[in-house]
Steps between C-alpha positions, in 0.01 A plus 500: 500500500503593863421286799204460727603793718476748215169360385368518854598862541339585166184320603477687829553830321215431261258391770554757772163661443330160503616424852408828666283430805240736638583437864860621449461760233834674539709214356517273201486126577734240364365199315362218714737258333826682555767330286771629733384262773790277595297200619297476180175584682295813456637771726266730692419834340749769585426867428736723309639753743346844464796679647850584392744677735692650208175645363411655835847649551519641149166677488515625858826672413360641175211657692228412250252528790533671836626292792164515676331357188735207452304241696178582318684500167644151561171367636313595183784382278468149643128472426363366170424759236127576458363421156424796274356534152419763242193533277581535130400861432465435126256210548141561393390344829724713720216686673297182551787317669566799723131516587493134597802543724347803672144373533549126537838377617579784740178422691491122467863451600455730798222268621686178426827584673366695796539192721869493421541856623591650162405856412461636150571172320534687171521869425600721207848644517438868579791625289410315178266697269130414471502209747657275238759343731401289801671374812393195698597403852555141389821347374488301178522179700201599711301568186580152374440313824227686689161353410312819586701679231438240229243704305723808505803295399316349202392847397861621504626200303236532229542875456878472494488225237274701273703818548249716685723519808870453567626358828796720589684619808368840607834687499578356156206701363658831598779559241271506191283764670793741522585452131189702407447296182271637227329294223735636231824433690776262399592313819799276572492250786868406523481205742140399450454137611281364649281767342257644756634855453501454121135397518432811709668721239295340224184564703584868518563550128179307415288663768337774294465313169169384359424129432677390183724810496870498579701769679784683329754399761677170561698311762828320441556248779851363529663232712839331492379145571312319223313288754385811684397648166264205463346585837471862389323396178259278690416785739441764233314261268188556711499864388432415133707793378660581166713774660767281659845377400690257724879498457785296645804724565734592779335816629829691522557432129147552368527604133434861408415410138642815342428520131809537283523569130722196459216268599267370233158656517180319578384549142787278386329220687164563337368714786352841445645720768274781623691559822736793554638335812877534495577356842318296761443751779245483777271744681509288815745241632439264790830385647407241763848354526623164632567533872567303817125488562497532879185712469315180405584309820132481591411299191833315469626437854774267379692821419564532872755219495650604164542870573848648525655840443677387184171460313442874478864594454532263206202645314576870541705550182255306285212708634682821408565370148137402445370834627743696283400299196136575572573873522689493170188349335271760656373802307579845635207589720431133568481333839679193635416317821782313672373247752609198701341263749805543724556710811876528445620859440790365291241375251275801538622849591859420398384406149283812466785720620738350245242554223471868590879537503544330165224699331647834609171686526327349197280297735328626812354312792129584520311549825184292451398479865164663426417321174345194667307628804457271801800287406707480818865537414828618648773718349818354360821485701782749455757312703586134524799270538631207302581170668757269346640179646381591848645852484298823504618755243384862515703617201681350205827608656445226758482226238802275494687492172429138414122555556464798269390288206177415682456805723485800268475874584141526372382284791570786743299820554761733349593267214860618529818297503737624768834399641646154463416252774872454563505855637266407786667526840369251754444632850765280655797587287618541143519209260715516192347196329123512534461182297696298757308301760593743774409801289164357396410427860581854607299648210205279593525619860461854370220432253287234667341739748244709314487752783859608431430589135434850381196457278466658159178686421384537142447854374238375251124530569459128570219570745280524189530124464225294660531207739204275578548297818289200607352624828369828360216343300535124551684440174837400364795737474581700187721783375397747230679792335346706220735681262424733212727562205531874449773509234712263287762300685857627493738341251744269675828419335570136429708335768799304376534198725836338550448132412741400776299688761302272725128545438234445767291186473170533316182460699268497199600190308192324363409169661618185328240315300405146589666249270184307429280803447519573130185698432248702690151606398483877500149629453425216265831533315778248532831651602828313508672558833808285457848643450377856537839670465532747215790634299617858521308762308706564183365853480642587841330751724269744327479717805855605572480829313238761430342442158216648300183312423323507165312817588821684576429523873792446728487170687622503856817302569481231760750560780475146628575353160779751450666354805444143400492460124489124465158385612458164661182463293613353171342404175531224242488564124234294331737294290774453756622144532446372852740297706274196499484512119877525470566217741227275369293514819189291540263796506511813288413822674200692379622820335201647320532861597762751604518344846607141549214282621234771463239486225508807275231766506369536145238742372225287349419650158332213314208693351327182384468367853423841651221564248354153556484571874339841449243360257414189704438687827374821339757710684422868469751710304543731800695218670840502334655161446757568229830609653388405851540123475819315590601135515795306636567300182636632172329219304144622435372149433616385844374791706286361782428819691454860394544777756347846495704802609396857574630800309761575765631142505502498119721811499736343754528181293562705187784681677635169623521376140676817392770460764569134431262338751680609815201408717489138614123454497344201674138609468325775309145608441171318545432157354214574260472209257596131511514257211222241491641157583189280471424306185178696447685826556733434209203514261362824643510821289730654765784294640536713815273521803474788745703452818328539836767751609440723201119481495435791744689735268355387167144413612350851446613485135367152406187499282493137380525159668353643822174401673319606815356209699232480767584378847360149436665452161830633629494240778421223250797598287725462802337184627474285186773405258262508202155651461265514201388835368136404548559425870579859595226658711529824305402400146639821356836429659501146351422639156783753517739233626418279202609779265845539655794407282727212597766623739529714810203693636432713808200434728410778741240484775207720394565861593170549684532190715871553562475854624155522657428161652779243483773726630305635796376154600855369500615783723214483747446126530819322409772759566663413170529697179469432134785727392624369172302233321809377325701474820223302661472273199862409551538496877160489665270292278389266780434783744312701238265210424412472869440873523274506197302201629429681827398812313250307289353339809459845653319616187 
């Protein structure tokens, strides 16, 4: 389907970064073989324009920067975005990586690039705590192409792959800092993909925990798009955490999971419930909503040619809905951060103002200007205009009647709906029919000139919002507002909608799935993506009225759900007959769990298998397995992977069972055990091996099937497919290896060599690290063999 033109445009979109040239850094380059060429020959490269007259006119009028700053603002906005990265604060090698950056790369790069006239090639971001975030003066393309930066680039790639650093835009690191997350907090990331902020939140809750221990908090990361959920899972997988749940919901309809006496309890499903959780509420909510994205022009310059005013106007209502849903899921006393990578006040201050109006004092806008010292920021705007179809509008009273579906009162500073547009008197006479051609022209003559409009000014403290602009600290643009919930939300009466009333078009419909894409691998679990539409929830909305939970505590009603009872998120009963089954389709849809096409989350309670695992690996009793293991297959004999979940995630899953599995879970927990698939593995006393992802958590508790190898023997194990026990250099090691039972075992580089000699030599001589032996076994076997060979020669 589709012709060559569509394929060509798709190809250019995917390869923009590939064709970025150092000599003209402010533009993306088209492909050498441009399929749009009319003569069939390769057309010369043409840059994407880095200017847009509509953009300039709009933001000059909005006054986001002073007139004397405009030229500098645009100049910086047209330059490539400098690369930035963050050190994983929960990594055991955090201080060593920071030390290498400070003592090695800062000095060596200064020497290497001095001929090119660069100053401070890399530096820590002064506003990020403990020098854990770094800014470079090189774009990502320069890092890839510049030969003098090759060693630094390889360092970044290796550390990012292992999970010791995360490459992330500098301003994108700011919102999680203002959340003030603690290790015991329940955190919701409403629009989480691609996952860099989620990873940052996980770092924070794991930061103060000891090796092998798990924090009491958790993060639920949600995204509407299944494909983006896969990207999110891939990003957070490097964290090796059991405190994460990834869900796939529309953010504005994220389930509240209120427990109701009508629901069957978890004990009915063979699960012992120890949780008193009656509703899924959060201490912190990150609401980084979908936006027009013009703050990312420096890393995605193709936005220049796509940008138009309608992008922001069309997202405003959805952004309000998502933010209100986040507040309804927030505990009293909790904090929510609303953020966008847009500079448009309609997507920023207008949304915050509408939130404050809707909440009627139950939420306050917090002044956090002093919480992150040295972060250069500007106050939020209190006045702005709305532009629609080439017309400047200072108030909703100026909106023409037939445009009021798209241009709503909340877009304006006052948020008020005034007189009808038909009451507007043009300067050059009265018009009885404003909707006639003559009347429209006269109204446009009145409204087009922004200078003639009397601007509204908000009476809300919107100056407490924060704007980050590119030329202040050589970054992208960002908007941040921090709100605190001081009391329960007011009860809003249900709105009865006339079915004949014309409803505005939805901007949040999920993308259509590809016809040929039936399944997707999600964190090692196969998920059916085809025909992802679901039937209406037969239980209806659980959140329309105030109810009591099992403990007798009043549960706060959800004003957003009161207004809109029928959620667009829908569920499928397990035994419901599908359309393809009724019509005799070629392929039956996978309906194993509550959600169509999503594997169920099942607590794994097979004591025979659990006890065999504990006995085989000698797992200490202090590490609780029972009740903390889940699988994605209800048939115990066919379970391939067993996942470990923390206490907080276990409680959330227990609540989810009690409310009828409202959460659509795509990934949960940490893959801990995998079934042996080799012929020899089938005869082993334990049919499950330890997963590399789960090893860092369980390693301190293993007492059997674990050996410590010398440097030479460790290298031999990596280098040779088979080796005889007698051929090990360390005879004692060979003897212990011969006594291992058939099945999985763990080989660790001897503690003394690893910490005292091997590690320091790798830092000083080779500028590489041995971070996780298991990770290197999987990803870096060849490189590790070379490193160990050099070390032995140095000995």
